[in-house]
C-alpha positions as CSV (number, residue, x, y, z in Angstrom):
1,M,-8.5,20.6,0.7
2,E,-8.6,17.8,3.3
3,I,-9.6,14.3,2.4
4,F,-10.8,12.0,5.1
5,Q,-11.3,8.2,5.0
6,S,-14.4,6.8,6.5
7,L,-13.9,3.6,8.5
8,K,-15.8,1.5,5.9
9,F,-13.7,2.9,3.1
10,R,-10.5,2.3,5.0
11,Q,-11.4,-1.4,5.6
12,A,-12.4,-1.9,2.0
13,Y,-9.3,-0.2,0.7
14,K,-7.0,-2.5,2.7
15,K,-8.5,-5.5,0.9
16,L,-7.8,-4.2,-2.6
17,F,-5.0,-5.5,-4.8
18,K,-2.1,-3.2,-5.5
19,N,-3.3,-2.3,-9.0
20,Q,-6.8,-1.5,-7.7
21,K,-5.3,0.8,-5.0
22,S,-3.4,2.7,-7.6
23,A,-6.6,3.2,-9.7
24,V,-8.5,4.4,-6.6
25,N,-5.7,6.8,-5.8
26,E,-5.7,8.2,-9.3
27,E,-9.5,8.8,-9.1
28,I,-9.2,10.5,-5.7
29,K,-6.5,12.8,-7.2
30,K,-8.7,13.7,-10.1
31,I,-11.7,14.5,-7.9
32,S,-9.5,16.5,-5.5
33,Q,-8.2,18.7,-8.3
34,N,-11.7,19.2,-9.8
35,P,-14.5,18.4,-7.4
36,S,-17.2,19.0,-10.0
37,V,-16.0,15.8,-11.8
38,G,-17.3,13.5,-9.1
39,E,-20.9,12.7,-8.2
40,E,-22.3,14.4,-5.1
41,K,-23.4,12.2,-2.2
42,K,-27.1,12.4,-1.5
């Protein structure tokens, strides 16, 4: 599975604090392992 960052996400991610980045990374890992966990984009 390939995960791509959109430009807006990349810019917002840069501004996060270190602890927030690790939380985002953990959630991305969870969703990549089981895609049915996340909400589908409309």
